[in-house]
N, C-alpha and C positions, 0 to 999 in steps of 0.2 A: 922165655921169659913171657908168658901168654896168660898169666892167671887174669881174670878178670875181677873186678870189684866187687860184682854179686856171688862171684863163686866161693872166694876166701879173701876178706877183706886184710887181714893180717899178712898174707903171703902177697896179695896186690901191693900193700905198702912198702913191703922191703924191696919189691921189684922196682917201685916208682922211685923210692931213694936211691937204689943203684942207678937207675938211669939218670937221675939228677946229677949224681957224683960223677958219672962218665961223660955228661954233658949231650946226652942223647934227648935234647930237648922236644925234639920233633916225635918222639915215640910216647911220650907223657899223655897219660889220662887227665888233661888238664880239667875239665868240668869235675870230675870225681874229687881231683886234689883240691879245687876250690871249695867244695862241698864239704870236704874234712876239715879244712883249715877253719872254714865258719863254726863246723861243730864242736870244734876244740875250745872255742870262745864261747860257745853256749854251754857245753859242759861244765866250764867254770863258772859260769854264771849260775848254771841249776846247783853246783856244789855250794856256792856261797848263800844261795838262797835256803837251801837244806841247813845248812849250819845255823843260819838267822833264825829258821823257824822253830829249830830244836832250842835255840837260846830262849827266845821270845816265849815258846811253851813253857820252859822251866821256870822263868822268872815269873810267869803269872801264876804257875803252880805255887810257887815259893810265896806268892802274895794272898792266893786265895786259900790255901790248906796250911796256914802256920803250924799245926800240929805235926805236920808230915816232913817238916824242914828236918834234912839231915846233911851229912858228910856225901852221901851219893849225888843229890841234886847240886850242892854247891861244887862238887866235881865236875859235874857236867856242864855247868854253867861256865866254869873257868875253863873247862878244855874246849868248849864251843867259842868263847871269846879270843882265845888263843890260836885256834884254826882259823878264825876270819880274819885275824890281824895277819897271820903267815900267809894266808890266801892274797890279802891286799897287799902286803910288802912285795908278794912275787908277782902279782899283777896288778900294779896301781891303779888301771883303769877301773877296775872292780869297785874302787872307794864310790865312784859315781852312783853306783846303786844304792849306796846307804843314803844317799840325799834325795832318790828318786822317790816321789811320793808315792807313784803308783806300784813300782816294785815294792816299797815297804808295807804298804796294804795288802799286796798279794802275800807276803810272807805273814803279815801279821792275822789275815784269814786263815791260812794254814797252821798258824800257831793256837788260834783259838779253839780251831777245829779238834787239834792235837790234845789241847789242854782238857776241851770238854770230855773228850773220849777217855782219858786218863783218870780225870777226877770224877766222872759221871754229873758233872754240873752241866745243868741245860745251856746248850750253845746260845740261846738268845739273852741269857743272862751275864753273856761275857761283854766286855766293853768294844765298841764299834771300831774305835782306833786305838792304835798304841797309845798309852800315858805316858810313855818315857821316851826322852830323847835320844838321839843317837850316842851322845856323849855318856849318858848313864849307862846305855846298854853295854858299852864296850869299858866301862869304869870299872877296874879289877875290884874294886870294893863297894860297889852297888848292888843292893840287895833289898827289892821293895818291900816296904812295910805294908802292914793290912790297910793301908788308907790310899784314897785316890780322891783329889779334889775335895781334902777335908772330909771325907764320909768314909765310911767304911766300905769296901769294895762291895760288899754284898747290900749296901743300900745305894749305890751310885750306878749299879749296872741294871 
């Protein structure tokens, strides 16, 4: 067992697991193991952010393009909510991200960029902050109307 982390990470990981199971702790590549463990957490966070971005973008498109609403957008919104819920259930510490203002602003920034590209609406016309609460975002029956702050979206942005 001499595969290096840089040569073949999969073979390396299998070798490290075998070393752990056999109790050969002194032979472990501790630094790379620690890096991989940290990366697992980062990967979960990136996946949650990706799901939230898609959810936000589709809710925004739902709001700004009511004539394009359909079962496909509704299915995507539902699927993203379900995926977010499952990830949080499997990894409860991810729930903290949903209440982290900076994290949510990053997801919102990505979402408005995506929605702008997909709707061909100017990015500068998009709301600077997410107009919906986390409870609304995750509620199965929440689909935004064409109003934000008592104004049509096109007038409020």
